PASEBA-1860 file (N, C-alpha, C; in nm, 3 decimals):
! residues 329
1> MNSLDSIK> -8.993/2.177/3.522/-9.013/2.251/3.606/-9.153/2.321/3.594 ~ -9.224/2.272/3.729/-9.373/2.361/3.746/-9.353/2.492/3.787 ~ -9.460/2.551/3.788/-9.467/2.693/3.806/-9.416/2.762/3.941 ~ -9.455/2.660/4.025/-9.400/2.688/4.158/-9.239/2.704/4.188 ~ -9.188/2.577/4.127/-9.049/2.569/4.141/-8.984/2.698/4.044 ~ -9.075/2.732/3.943/-8.998/2.836/3.852/-9.016/2.998/3.924 ~ -9.103/3.005/4.018/-9.122/3.130/4.087/-9.030/3.105/4.167 ~ -8.985/2.999/4.266/-8.889/3.005/4.362/-8.733/3.035/4.319
9> FTNKILLS> -8.719/2.975/4.201/-8.592/2.987/4.126/-8.576/3.130/4.089 ~ -8.670/3.203/4.041/-8.668/3.344/4.008/-8.685/3.429/4.121 ~ -8.718/3.405/4.255/-8.710/3.467/4.358/-8.557/3.473/4.408 ~ -8.489/3.332/4.404/-8.370/3.336/4.435/-8.271/3.396/4.352 ~ -8.295/3.422/4.219/-8.207/3.496/4.145/-8.231/3.645/4.169 ~ -8.340/3.684/4.183/-8.395/3.830/4.221/-8.297/3.882/4.361 ~ -8.313/3.758/4.449/-8.243/3.796/4.589/-8.103/3.807/4.561 ~ -8.024/3.732/4.460/-7.907/3.732/4.470/-7.870/3.864/4.406
17> FAVVLSLY> -7.956/3.918/4.301/-7.905/4.052/4.238/-7.937/4.152/4.342 ~ -8.039/4.157/4.430/-8.082/4.259/4.532/-7.934/4.256/4.629 ~ -7.862/4.143/4.682/-7.778/4.137/4.752/-7.639/4.196/4.688 ~ -7.619/4.172/4.572/-7.522/4.225/4.494/-7.527/4.378/4.489 ~ -7.627/4.429/4.448/-7.702/4.575/4.429/-7.647/4.651/4.554 ~ -7.695/4.579/4.681/-7.697/4.642/4.802/-7.544/4.664/4.836 ~ -7.462/4.544/4.812/-7.320/4.570/4.843/-7.256/4.674/4.770 ~ -7.296/4.684/4.635/-7.244/4.771/4.537/-7.282/4.929/4.593
25> LLKVLSFI> -7.402/4.941/4.637/-7.417/5.070/4.693/-7.373/5.114/4.815 ~ -7.371/4.998/4.897/-7.270/5.034/5.025/-7.136/5.077/4.999 ~ -7.051/5.031/4.901/-6.944/5.058/4.827/-6.925/5.190/4.775 ~ -7.025/5.198/4.698/-7.013/5.336/4.606/-7.042/5.461/4.710 ~ -7.161/5.431/4.779/-7.198/5.551/4.858/-7.145/5.552/4.996 ~ -7.008/5.478/5.005/-6.972/5.479/5.160/-6.953/5.614/5.212 ~ -6.933/5.724/5.127/-6.908/5.871/5.188/-7.042/5.914/5.254 ~ -7.166/5.849/5.232/-7.287/5.892/5.320/-7.303/5.771/5.416
33> FVPLAFAC> -7.291/5.646/5.387/-7.315/5.552/5.493/-7.207/5.537/5.614 ~ -7.100/5.554/5.568/-6.982/5.555/5.694/-6.999/5.677/5.789 ~ -7.044/5.819/5.762/-7.042/5.879/5.859/-7.199/5.851/5.910 ~ -7.282/5.818/5.833/-7.421/5.799/5.893/-7.435/5.682/6.016 ~ -7.323/5.571/5.988/-7.318/5.471/6.094/-7.247/5.510/6.204 ~ -7.126/5.601/6.190/-7.083/5.670/6.308/-7.146/5.779/6.385 ~ -7.240/5.836/6.313/-7.332/5.937/6.376/-7.425/5.867/6.465 ~ -7.489/5.749/6.405/-7.576/5.640/6.507/-7.526/5.596/6.606
41> FISIMFLP> -7.385/5.560/6.580/-7.349/5.494/6.727/-7.291/5.588/6.812 ~ -7.252/5.686/6.774/-7.218/5.810/6.869/-7.329/5.884/6.931 ~ -7.431/5.896/6.843/-7.579/5.952/6.915/-7.623/5.851/7.005 ~ -7.602/5.713/6.985/-7.691/5.637/7.086/-7.619/5.655/7.209 ~ -7.471/5.669/7.206/-7.397/5.682/7.323/-7.444/5.815/7.414 ~ -7.477/5.939/7.338/-7.516/6.035/7.413/-7.672/6.027/7.430 ~ -7.737/5.964/7.359/-7.897/5.973/7.413/-7.917/5.951/7.552 ~ -7.875/5.875/7.647/-7.900/5.905/7.784/-7.879/6.047/7.852
49> FMRWTSKR> -7.787/6.095/7.807/-7.737/6.235/7.845/-7.864/6.323/7.795 ~ -7.915/6.316/7.674/-8.012/6.401/7.602/-8.144/6.360/7.695 ~ -8.174/6.256/7.749/-8.297/6.225/7.816/-8.274/6.284/7.955 ~ -8.169/6.285/7.994/-8.148/6.348/8.154/-8.146/6.498/8.125 ~ -8.125/6.566/8.029/-8.142/6.697/8.032/-8.277/6.729/7.989 ~ -8.338/6.644/7.904/-8.485/6.661/7.917/-8.557/6.671/8.020 ~ -8.532/6.544/8.104/-8.622/6.540/8.232/-8.567/6.630/8.340 ~ -8.451/6.733/8.312/-8.432/6.849/8.406/-8.501/6.974/8.324
57> RLPKYFAL> -8.580/6.942/8.223/-8.629/7.060/8.118/-8.538/7.166/8.123 ~ -8.421/7.112/8.068/-8.316/7.218/7.999/-8.350/7.208/7.843 ~ -8.323/7.314/7.782/-8.330/7.347/7.655/-8.257/7.229/7.555 ~ -8.338/7.213/7.436/-8.255/7.107/7.387/-8.132/7.151/7.315 ~ -8.130/7.275/7.248/-7.999/7.328/7.204/-7.915/7.332/7.309 ~ -7.935/7.347/7.417/-7.821/7.373/7.538/-7.759/7.232/7.555 ~ -7.830/7.121/7.545/-7.787/6.992/7.568/-7.715/6.950/7.427 ~ -7.740/6.980/7.304/-7.679/6.976/7.208/-7.541/7.044/7.208
65> FLVMAIIA> -7.521/7.174/7.249/-7.432/7.253/7.286/-7.316/7.197/7.368 ~ -7.374/7.110/7.470/-7.304/7.058/7.567/-7.218/6.942/7.500 ~ -7.313/6.862/7.427/-7.245/6.761/7.353/-7.151/6.768/7.295 ~ -7.153/6.886/7.188/-7.073/6.929/7.068/-6.931/6.972/7.162 ~ -6.936/7.049/7.276/-6.854/7.090/7.328/-6.752/6.961/7.387 ~ -6.810/6.862/7.434/-6.739/6.749/7.462/-6.679/6.688/7.373 ~ -6.753/6.690/7.237/-6.660/6.610/7.135/-6.556/6.714/7.071 ~ -6.567/6.852/7.092/-6.453/6.937/7.063/-6.341/6.946/7.130
73> VFLIVSVK> -6.379/6.926/7.291/-6.241/6.925/7.381/-6.186/6.780/7.342 ~ -6.223/6.672/7.324/-6.181/6.540/7.300/-6.092/6.565/7.179 ~ -6.151/6.631/7.059/-6.072/6.647/6.933/-5.962/6.729/6.963 ~ -5.958/6.841/7.024/-5.867/6.929/7.021/-5.765/6.895/7.115 ~ -5.777/6.816/7.228/-5.684/6.776/7.317/-5.609/6.652/7.230 ~ -5.665/6.568/7.164/-5.602/6.481/7.070/-5.521/6.530/6.974 ~ -5.551/6.640/6.910/-5.473/6.716/6.820/-5.336/6.784/6.877 ~ -5.375/6.825/7.012/-5.253/6.901/7.068/-5.174/6.781/7.095
81> IMQLSGSE> -5.198/6.693/7.174/-5.132/6.563/7.192/-5.025/6.516/7.104 ~ -5.107/6.514/6.973/-5.017/6.478/6.842/-4.933/6.561/6.798 ~ -4.967/6.702/6.817/-4.866/6.818/6.764/-4.732/6.805/6.877 ~ -4.779/6.769/7.026/-4.665/6.773/7.102/-4.563/6.682/7.094 ~ -4.636/6.537/7.036/-4.552/6.432/6.997/-4.448/6.448/6.880 ~ -4.547/6.516/6.766/-4.449/6.551/6.671/-4.336/6.660/6.691 ~ -4.356/6.754/6.789/-4.239/6.829/6.821/-4.137/6.744/6.879 ~ -4.176/6.650/6.962/-4.079/6.551/7.041/-4.000/6.495/6.954
89> ILAGRSEM> -4.050/6.452/6.833/-3.990/6.351/6.729/-3.896/6.476/6.673 ~ -3.916/6.588/6.607/-3.841/6.673/6.546/-3.724/6.708/6.625 ~ -3.752/6.721/6.789/-3.639/6.772/6.851/-3.545/6.678/6.905 ~ -3.593/6.555/6.862/-3.495/6.425/6.914/-3.429/6.377/6.779 ~ -3.431/6.439/6.678/-3.402/6.361/6.564/-3.271/6.313/6.554 ~ -3.195/6.399/6.586/-3.015/6.352/6.586/-3.003/6.227/6.695 ~ -3.066/6.242/6.805/-3.043/6.096/6.893/-3.125/5.972/6.840 ~ -3.231/6.005/6.756/-3.303/5.887/6.691/-3.200/5.848/6.595
97> YQRLDEKI> -3.156/5.904/6.507/-3.069/5.857/6.395/-2.945/5.797/6.472 ~ -2.889/5.812/6.559/-2.774/5.766/6.638/-2.822/5.612/6.678 ~ -2.939/5.610/6.731/-2.990/5.493/6.794/-3.021/5.406/6.704 ~ -3.075/5.458/6.566/-3.105/5.364/6.471/-2.997/5.308/6.397 ~ -2.884/5.400/6.378/-2.756/5.348/6.314/-2.685/5.227/6.434 ~ -2.717/5.244/6.547/-2.623/5.150/6.656/-2.722/5.021/6.620 ~ -2.871/5.028/6.627/-2.961/4.909/6.645/-2.968/4.824/6.495 ~ -3.020/4.909/6.387/-3.039/4.850/6.260/-2.930/4.891/6.142
105> GAAVEPYI> -2.834/4.965/6.179/-2.750/5.012/6.074/-2.694/4.890/6.014 ~ -2.617/4.796/6.084/-2.569/4.700/6.025/-2.634/4.599/5.940 ~ -2.760/4.581/6.015/-2.880/4.490/5.894/-2.907/4.559/5.770 ~ -2.917/4.693/5.788/-2.969/4.754/5.655/-2.865/4.791/5.537 ~ -2.748/4.790/5.585/-2.658/4.840/5.496/-2.638/4.745/5.384 ~ -2.649/4.607/5.400/-2.624/4.535/5.291/-2.743/4.529/5.188 ~ -2.875/4.570/5.225/-2.988/4.619/5.116/-2.967/4.734/5.065 ~ -2.899/4.830/5.149/-2.846/4.964/5.055/-2.766/4.939/4.954
113> QLFEIDVK> -2.649/4.833/4.983/-2.557/4.817/4.874/-2.633/4.739/4.757 ~ -2.724/4.631/4.796/-2.791/4.556/4.694/-2.860/4.662/4.602 ~ -2.916/4.753/4.646/-3.036/4.843/4.548/-2.934/4.957/4.522 ~ -2.828/4.987/4.537/-2.732/5.071/4.469/-2.764/5.208/4.540 ~ -2.822/5.239/4.635/-2.870/5.373/4.719/-2.740/5.446/4.759 ~ -2.730/5.544/4.699/-2.604/5.667/4.712/-2.627/5.717/4.875 ~ -2.548/5.678/4.963/-2.575/5.735/5.087/-2.445/5.797/5.134 ~ -2.470/5.934/5.188/-2.337/5.971/5.250/-2.310/5.943/5.415
121> KDEGLIKG> -2.215/5.863/5.400/-2.183/5.765/5.523/-2.140/5.897/5.641 ~ -2.068/5.990/5.606/-2.037/6.107/5.722/-2.154/6.159/5.786 ~ -2.275/6.166/5.750/-2.370/6.196/5.820/-2.456/6.077/5.904 ~ -2.395/5.973/5.879/-2.448/5.854/5.951/-2.546/5.761/5.848 ~ -2.547/5.640/5.854/-2.601/5.560/5.752/-2.754/5.581/5.746 ~ -2.856/5.586/5.856/-2.990/5.621/5.881/-3.024/5.747/5.802 ~ -2.957/5.844/5.870/-2.971/5.984/5.829/-2.930/6.010/5.694 ~ -2.844/5.967/5.645/-2.821/5.964/5.476/-2.893/5.875/5.404
129> LVHNNEVT> -2.963/5.779/5.448/-3.052/5.723/5.365/-3.192/5.796/5.377 ~ -3.219/5.856/5.495/-3.351/5.950/5.493/-3.332/6.060/5.407 ~ -3.213/6.104/5.401/-3.198/6.244/5.307/-3.161/6.206/5.152 ~ -3.159/6.091/5.120/-3.147/6.043/4.975/-3.260/6.088/4.907 ~ -3.227/6.134/4.773/-3.346/6.178/4.681/-3.408/6.076/4.619 ~ -3.364/5.968/4.612/-3.475/5.837/4.580/-3.576/5.827/4.680 ~ -3.497/5.820/4.806/-3.595/5.790/4.922/-3.690/5.898/4.941 ~ -3.652/6.015/4.914/-3.742/6.135/4.945/-3.867/6.137/4.846
137> KAVVSFVG> -3.817/6.098/4.721/-3.927/6.083/4.612/-4.034/5.978/4.659 ~ -3.975/5.856/4.702/-4.078/5.756/4.734/-4.150/5.811/4.868 ~ -4.094/5.866/4.942/-4.170/5.931/5.075/-4.277/6.010/5.022 ~ -4.251/6.107/4.926/-4.336/6.194/4.876/-4.467/6.146/4.795 ~ -4.405/6.007/4.715/-4.519/5.960/4.641/-4.628/5.889/4.718 ~ -4.562/5.841/4.884/-4.650/5.777/4.957/-4.747/5.860/5.034 ~ -4.677/5.996/5.073/-4.744/6.109/5.150/-4.873/6.159/5.068 ~ -4.852/6.171/4.939/-4.970/6.216/4.868/-5.086/6.146/4.875
145> PGLIHIKN> -5.134/6.022/4.865/-5.220/5.954/4.891/-5.255/5.975/5.039 ~ -5.197/5.973/5.115/-5.205/5.978/5.258/-5.273/6.112/5.284 ~ -5.231/6.234/5.225/-5.303/6.357/5.235/-5.456/6.337/5.179 ~ -5.467/6.277/5.071/-5.604/6.261/5.042/-5.680/6.194/5.148 ~ -5.626/6.093/5.211/-5.710/6.000/5.314/-5.733/6.115/5.424 ~ -5.629/6.190/5.475/-5.668/6.281/5.568/-5.770/6.399/5.525 ~ -5.787/6.421/5.408/-5.900/6.510/5.367/-6.027/6.451/5.365 ~ -6.027/6.310/5.329/-6.150/6.234/5.316/-6.206/6.217/5.480
153> FTSTVAIT> -6.085/6.208/5.564/-6.126/6.180/5.719/-6.212/6.319/5.785 ~ -6.111/6.433/5.724/-6.178/6.549/5.762/-6.319/6.566/5.737 ~ -6.354/6.556/5.611/-6.493/6.545/5.557/-6.602/6.474/5.620 ~ -6.529/6.338/5.639/-6.624/6.224/5.727/-6.668/6.282/5.836 ~ -6.547/6.341/5.931/-6.591/6.383/6.064/-6.688/6.492/6.075 ~ -6.684/6.596/5.962/-6.757/6.695/5.934/-6.920/6.651/5.913 ~ -6.926/6.553/5.813/-7.051/6.496/5.782/-7.107/6.424/5.888 ~ -7.013/6.328/5.971/-7.070/6.275/6.113/-7.136/6.368/6.201
161> LFLMILIL> -7.047/6.468/6.237/-7.110/6.559/6.340/-7.235/6.621/6.295 ~ -7.244/6.662/6.174/-7.374/6.720/6.110/-7.486/6.616/6.137 ~ -7.466/6.489/6.068/-7.589/6.412/6.086/-7.598/6.357/6.247 ~ -7.495/6.348/6.328/-7.529/6.345/6.470/-7.628/6.461/6.544 ~ -7.587/6.585/6.516/-7.687/6.673/6.550/-7.827/6.627/6.527 ~ -7.842/6.613/6.399/-7.980/6.597/6.324/-8.052/6.470/6.432 ~ -7.947/6.378/6.446/-8.042/6.249/6.522/-8.073/6.303/6.672 ~ -7.967/6.349/6.741/-7.983/6.402/6.863/-8.086/6.493/6.882
169> AGSINFKL> -8.131/6.593/6.770/-8.215/6.703/6.790/-8.364/6.640/6.744 ~ -8.362/6.490/6.689/-8.483/6.437/6.652/-8.515/6.474/6.531 ~ -8.469/6.522/6.440/-8.486/6.558/6.295/-8.473/6.427/6.217 ~ -8.375/6.312/6.266/-8.380/6.203/6.199/-8.432/6.108/6.301 ~ -8.543/6.029/6.281/-8.610/5.959/6.412/-8.600/5.816/6.356 ~ -8.513/5.727/6.406/-8.499/5.599/6.346/-8.616/5.490/6.410 ~ -8.670/5.541/6.525/-8.762/5.483/6.575/-8.909/5.474/6.486 ~ -8.939/5.595/6.437/-9.030/5.620/6.361/-8.992/5.548/6.231
177> VMQETLFN> -8.876/5.546/6.159/-8.848/5.480/6.031/-8.879/5.325/6.005 ~ -8.847/5.269/6.169/-8.841/5.131/6.156/-9.001/5.096/6.186 ~ -9.064/5.179/6.259/-9.204/5.166/6.279/-9.291/5.160/6.134 ~ -9.244/5.273/6.038/-9.314/5.278/5.920/-9.260/5.172/5.812 ~ -9.146/5.095/5.842/-9.116/5.023/5.734/-9.095/4.870/5.777 ~ -9.077/4.859/5.901/-9.036/4.716/5.946/-9.141/4.656/6.037 ~ -9.219/4.719/6.109/-9.295/4.667/6.213/-9.451/4.726/6.176 ~ -9.545/4.648/6.205/-9.704/4.694/6.198/-9.728/4.767/6.328
185> KPTQALDV> -9.666/4.715/6.452/-9.720/4.771/6.547/-9.603/4.875/6.622 ~ -9.621/5.013/6.689/-9.576/5.088/6.749/-9.478/5.008/6.836 ~ -9.556/4.931/6.941/-9.458/4.865/7.051/-9.331/4.791/6.999 ~ -9.378/4.720/6.869/-9.266/4.639/6.844/-9.152/4.728/6.803 ~ -9.181/4.821/6.733/-9.054/4.903/6.692/-8.998/4.965/6.810 ~ -9.068/5.005/6.925/-9.013/5.061/7.028/-8.909/4.955/7.106 ~ -8.986/4.843/7.103/-8.916/4.720/7.191/-8.763/4.717/7.130 ~ -8.775/4.685/6.985/-8.643/4.651/6.894/-8.550/4.776/6.926
193> FIKIESSI> -8.607/4.892/6.919/-8.532/5.001/6.917/-8.460/5.011/7.049 ~ -8.535/5.015/7.160/-8.477/4.997/7.311/-8.366/4.883/7.317 ~ -8.388/4.770/7.242/-8.283/4.658/7.281/-8.156/4.702/7.187 ~ -8.187/4.763/7.073/-8.054/4.794/6.998/-7.979/4.901/7.059 ~ -8.076/4.997/7.107/-8.006/5.121/7.180/-7.905/5.054/7.322 ~ -7.974/4.988/7.384/-7.919/4.920/7.510/-7.793/4.853/7.483 ~ -7.804/4.756/7.371/-7.680/4.679/7.341/-7.567/4.751/7.283 ~ -7.585/4.878/7.186/-7.482/4.919/7.140/-7.432/5.032/7.237
201> SKFLSVKI> -7.522/5.090/7.332/-7.472/5.180/7.438/-7.362/5.104/7.524 ~ -7.406/4.986/7.570/-7.323/4.909/7.650/-7.198/4.878/7.592 ~ -7.198/4.828/7.468/-7.077/4.806/7.388/-6.992/4.930/7.359 ~ -7.051/5.029/7.345/-6.958/5.153/7.316/-6.874/5.207/7.442 ~ -6.959/5.192/7.567/-6.902/5.252/7.679/-6.789/5.147/7.742 ~ -6.800/5.024/7.724/-6.710/4.933/7.781/-6.578/4.952/7.678 ~ -6.622/4.967/7.531/-6.508/4.977/7.440/-6.417/5.106/7.461 ~ -6.481/5.227/7.488/-6.429/5.314/7.492/-6.370/5.324/7.642
209> GTSLATGI> -6.404/5.262/7.743/-6.331/5.253/7.859/-6.212/5.170/7.882 ~ -6.216/5.063/7.799/-6.108/4.972/7.808/-6.005/5.021/7.680 ~ -6.054/5.118/7.606/-5.954/5.164/7.509/-5.852/5.263/7.589 ~ -5.944/5.338/7.643/-5.873/5.441/7.746/-5.771/5.392/7.834 ~ -5.833/5.271/7.905/-5.751/5.228/8.000/-5.598/5.162/7.910 ~ -5.627/5.122/7.808/-5.498/5.056/7.736/-5.431/5.171/7.720 ~ -5.494/5.288/7.656/-5.391/5.399/7.623/-5.314/5.460/7.711 ~ -5.371/5.475/7.833/-5.316/5.525/7.963/-5.214/5.444/8.010
217> CFAIACWA> -5.241/5.296/7.996/-5.154/5.208/8.055/-5.011/5.214/7.961 ~ -5.038/5.196/7.832/-4.933/5.200/7.725/-4.840/5.328/7.754 ~ -4.907/5.465/7.748/-4.851/5.577/7.791/-4.744/5.561/7.920 ~ -4.793/5.522/8.036/-4.730/5.507/8.150/-4.622/5.409/8.151 ~ -4.659/5.304/8.054/-4.541/5.193/8.061/-4.414/5.251/7.962 ~ -4.451/5.324/7.858/-4.353/5.361/7.760/-4.277/5.488/7.853 ~ -4.343/5.564/7.918/-4.258/5.647/8.023/-4.187/5.585/8.121 ~ -4.227/5.476/8.176/-4.143/5.436/8.301/-4.025/5.359/8.237
225> YGISFPLL> -4.052/5.301/8.110/-3.936/5.224/8.059/-3.835/5.311/7.954 ~ -3.875/5.433/7.953/-3.777/5.521/7.875/-3.812/5.517/7.710 ~ -3.917/5.473/7.698/-3.965/5.460/7.537/-3.981/5.588/7.477 ~ -3.936/5.618/7.372/-3.966/5.743/7.301/-4.116/5.770/7.286 ~ -4.175/5.922/7.280/-4.295/5.963/7.252/-4.431/5.878/7.303 ~ -4.424/5.861/7.465/-4.522/5.791/7.536/-4.648/5.831/7.487 ~ -4.674/5.961/7.485/-4.817/6.038/7.463/-4.852/5.976/7.332 ~ -4.757/5.986/7.216/-4.815/5.922/7.081/-4.845/5.785/7.075
233> WGILAFGL> -4.759/5.703/7.162/-4.802/5.579/7.171/-4.949/5.544/7.237 ~ -4.979/5.623/7.370/-5.096/5.619/7.418/-5.210/5.642/7.313 ~ -5.202/5.762/7.256/-5.333/5.784/7.166/-5.342/5.695/7.058 ~ -5.214/5.617/7.020/-5.228/5.531/6.901/-5.312/5.404/6.971 ~ -5.252/5.361/7.095/-5.300/5.235/7.159/-5.469/5.262/7.189 ~ -5.480/5.385/7.207/-5.650/5.407/7.236/-5.723/5.410/7.106 ~ -5.673/5.474/7.003/-5.735/5.465/6.867/-5.763/5.337/6.806 ~ -5.637/5.292/6.794/-5.625/5.136/6.719/-5.703/5.059/6.798
241> NFIQMLGS> -5.738/5.043/6.913/-5.786/4.949/7.005/-5.945/4.909/6.971 ~ -5.987/5.038/6.883/-6.117/4.997/6.831/-6.143/4.916/6.711 ~ -6.024/4.901/6.658/-6.014/4.795/6.547/-5.968/4.653/6.608 ~ -6.074/4.589/6.625/-6.064/4.465/6.705/-5.968/4.393/6.662 ~ -5.875/4.309/6.749/-5.796/4.232/6.733/-5.668/4.289/6.652 ~ -5.701/4.326/6.522/-5.586/4.384/6.445/-5.505/4.506/6.483 ~ -5.593/4.592/6.541/-5.531/4.735/6.581/-5.468/4.708/6.698 ~ -5.498/4.638/6.823/-5.411/4.596/6.938/-5.284/4.551/6.897
249> IFVTIAVC> -5.309/4.440/6.807/-5.162/4.370/6.749/-5.078/4.438/6.697 ~ -5.121/4.555/6.600/-5.024/4.654/6.520/-4.962/4.727/6.620 ~ -5.044/4.798/6.707/-4.963/4.900/6.801/-4.910/4.819/6.892 ~ -4.910/4.717/6.934/-4.802/4.633/7.030/-4.675/4.612/6.973 ~ -4.677/4.576/6.846/-4.567/4.541/6.779/-4.483/4.650/6.764 ~ -4.550/4.790/6.689/-4.487/4.894/6.688/-4.409/4.941/6.792 ~ -4.505/4.944/6.918/-4.409/5.013/7.060/-4.302/4.898/7.086 ~ -4.328/4.778/7.075/-4.202/4.676/7.107/-4.114/4.707/7.014
257> LMAIIDIS> -4.100/4.725/6.888/-3.994/4.784/6.808/-3.948/4.888/6.849 ~ -4.021/4.997/6.878/-3.963/5.123/6.935/-3.882/5.082/7.074 ~ -3.915/4.981/7.153/-3.857/4.961/7.283/-3.713/4.890/7.245 ~ -3.724/4.825/7.147/-3.590/4.755/7.112/-3.487/4.838/7.044 ~ -3.532/4.949/6.989/-3.429/5.076/6.945/-3.408/5.143/7.056 ~ -3.497/5.172/7.188/-3.456/5.254/7.286/-3.362/5.186/7.398 ~ -3.432/5.058/7.443/-3.349/5.016/7.540/-3.260/4.911/7.516 ~ -3.160/4.936/7.598/-3.031/4.855/7.549/-3.007/4.748/7.640
265> HPGALSAA> -3.031/4.753/7.772/-3.028/4.649/7.842/-3.133/4.545/7.823 ~ -3.072/4.402/7.801/-3.175/4.303/7.792/-3.274/4.262/7.889 ~ -3.244/4.286/7.985/-3.351/4.271/8.088/-3.441/4.366/8.119 ~ -3.433/4.495/8.082/-3.509/4.597/8.098/-3.600/4.588/7.940 ~ -3.561/4.548/7.831/-3.595/4.528/7.721/-3.722/4.436/7.737 ~ -3.654/4.308/7.789/-3.781/4.203/7.819/-3.884/4.208/7.890 ~ -3.852/4.299/7.999/-3.935/4.366/8.100/-4.053/4.437/8.027 ~ -4.002/4.542/7.950/-4.108/4.624/7.870/-4.161/4.544/7.783
273> IITLIGIQ> -4.139/4.470/7.693/-4.222/4.364/7.626/-4.314/4.306/7.685 ~ -4.274/4.218/7.772/-4.384/4.141/7.852/-4.479/4.239/7.918 ~ -4.427/4.361/7.972/-4.526/4.450/8.030/-4.635/4.516/7.911 ~ -4.603/4.511/7.817/-4.681/4.576/7.685/-4.772/4.463/7.642 ~ -4.717/4.359/7.628/-4.809/4.266/7.572/-4.894/4.191/7.681 ~ -4.861/4.226/7.816/-4.939/4.166/7.932/-5.067/4.292/7.957 ~ -5.043/4.417/7.927/-5.167/4.507/7.925/-5.254/4.485/7.823 ~ -5.202/4.447/7.690/-5.299/4.416/7.603/-5.384/4.280/7.626
281> VLIGSVVE> -5.317/4.169/7.685/-5.362/4.051/7.693/-5.470/4.057/7.826 ~ -5.430/4.126/7.909/-5.526/4.163/8.054/-5.631/4.246/8.021 ~ -5.637/4.348/7.947/-5.744/4.436/7.935/-5.830/4.369/7.835 ~ -5.762/4.332/7.715/-5.834/4.295/7.578/-5.906/4.156/7.600 ~ -5.824/4.070/7.676/-5.879/3.920/7.666/-5.928/3.897/7.809 ~ -5.913/3.961/7.923/-5.977/3.927/8.044/-6.096/4.054/8.095 ~ -6.043/4.195/8.104/-6.132/4.272/8.145/-6.243/4.310/8.058 ~ -6.201/4.314/7.908/-6.317/4.355/7.842/-6.427/4.258/7.816
289> PILMGKSF> -6.391/4.114/7.806/-6.482/4.021/7.795/-6.582/4.003/7.916 ~ -6.496/4.037/8.033/-6.595/4.040/8.165/-6.694/4.142/8.172 ~ -6.643/4.280/8.117/-6.726/4.379/8.151/-6.869/4.363/8.030 ~ -6.812/4.331/7.892/-6.905/4.300/7.803/-7.032/4.178/7.836 ~ -6.988/4.084/7.923/-7.075/4.008/7.969/-7.091/3.895/7.858 ~ -7.181/3.831/7.883/-7.221/3.693/7.807/-7.296/3.751/7.671 ~ -7.364/3.856/7.672/-7.442/3.883/7.548/-7.366/3.942/7.443 ~ -7.242/3.960/7.461/-7.155/4.002/7.344/-7.039/3.898/7.312
297> KINVVTVL> -7.043/3.768/7.339/-6.960/3.673/7.298/-6.958/3.639/7.159 ~ -6.878/3.721/7.096/-6.865/3.689/6.943/-6.733/3.584/6.918 ~ -6.778/3.493/6.823/-6.669/3.403/6.797/-6.543/3.483/6.700 ~ -6.435/3.441/6.731/-6.324/3.487/6.667/-6.335/3.492/6.525 ~ -6.359/3.372/6.478/-6.394/3.376/6.323/-6.489/3.469/6.280 ~ -6.590/3.478/6.349/-6.699/3.590/6.298/-6.645/3.715/6.308 ~ -6.572/3.747/6.414/-6.485/3.879/6.411/-6.395/3.906/6.278 ~ -6.306/3.794/6.278/-6.237/3.829/6.136/-6.318/3.821/6.003
305> IMLLFWGF> -6.418/3.768/5.981/-6.496/3.770/5.867/-6.545/3.915/5.861 ~ -6.612/3.959/5.963/-6.668/4.068/5.984/-6.559/4.201/5.950 ~ -6.433/4.192/6.010/-6.343/4.280/5.980/-6.296/4.269/5.841 ~ -6.277/4.165/5.788/-6.259/4.154/5.627/-6.373/4.195/5.529 ~ -6.496/4.177/5.569/-6.584/4.233/5.489/-6.635/4.364/5.498 ~ -6.638/4.420/5.613/-6.642/4.562/5.606/-6.545/4.643/5.588 ~ -6.418/4.597/5.630/-6.274/4.654/5.568/-6.302/4.663/5.414 ~ -6.322/4.548/5.358/-6.343/4.566/5.213/-6.430/4.674/5.145
313> LWGIAGMI> -6.535/4.671/5.218/-6.645/4.775/5.187/-6.602/4.928/5.225 ~ -6.555/4.945/5.344/-6.548/5.061/5.381/-6.399/5.105/5.435 ~ -6.302/5.026/5.401/-6.164/5.050/5.445/-6.163/5.058/5.592 ~ -6.058/5.130/5.664/-6.025/5.144/5.792/-6.168/5.164/5.903 ~ -6.254/5.279/5.823/-6.375/5.303/5.883/-6.441/5.179/5.895 ~ -6.464/5.096/5.811/-6.535/4.951/5.794/-6.499/4.865/5.914 ~ -6.334/4.873/5.924/-6.315/4.770/6.041/-6.293/4.837/6.169 ~ -6.342/4.963/6.190/-6.356/5.029/6.317/-6.529/4.951/6.347
321> LAVPMAVL> -6.607/4.975/6.248/-6.736/4.958/6.256/-6.789/4.828/6.263 ~ -6.701/4.718/6.223/-6.711/4.584/6.179/-6.773/4.528/6.332 ~ -6.732/4.540/6.440/-6.790/4.471/6.554/-6.900/4.525/6.611 ~ -6.931/4.673/6.628/-7.067/4.721/6.646/-7.160/4.691/6.551 ~ -7.119/4.652/6.426/-7.225/4.607/6.335/-7.269/4.470/6.356 ~ -7.159/4.389/6.396/-7.189/4.241/6.459/-7.275/4.236/6.565 ~ -7.254/4.331/6.663/-7.351/4.338/6.782/-7.516/4.353/6.741 ~ -7.526/4.432/6.633/-7.664/4.445/6.584/-7.720/4.330/6.534
329> T> -7.670/4.237/6.491/-7.706/4.127/6.411/-7.745/4.012/6.522
END
């Protein structure tokens, strides 16, 4: 092996180590990179508004206050709707237990006998199962990690908002960073930054619009067909729609299962399931691609690979960020 081949081989080895090290750092420092990525994408969405206020010579701190007020209203409304849905669930527990007994009681009973779970039949099969000590312990063991995830989510939101304020205020200037590290000429950095901003802004505006339309249509459909907790399903349809492909499939299956429990008439049940699936197909497979245009046509295999890759690195947050990351490449 001559010296030139030896140098090429060494460079390949070093490049492999660099890739592995980069992935390791992305995984370990996810508590920094995840909020930073969310902050970047949300900031890009609000940059046109910031420029508009700047042209009107409004103070920057006033524009930042308006942005934070919009985000605060959105978060408060979402929490209130979730609380209202939770109250509906608690208020209708007895009716839900009865419907569950009628729909799935016969199917669940053999498994209860198989695992020798002690259930008080006088309370109803499902209600007795829920109040069983062993089931309660299993639920508590499941809820524990869930509370940790909620705590991590809260800290991620706080860090994201902090970083977003810094970006919108100009304290973190990515255009300058690109100019200093990646490009020799300021015009090159400016052109690339404008293209990235335009692509991400268009993607986010379309995604938020289609997700909002999906959530509203799901809530209306659930209300029209008498499916329990329409507001909750609307919020879930809106939020999970940001997880490309998998989120919409999950929420559609969940609502269809709820429809099976709530609707007894076969014709109405079939119509409800067809309507829910039709909403996802129409908005996700027809309206969204049309609004995205040819510039965002991403292969399904590419989307799945990105979902697996970023999901492995950053969990649910990575699955939400997977497609926006693909838009950047």
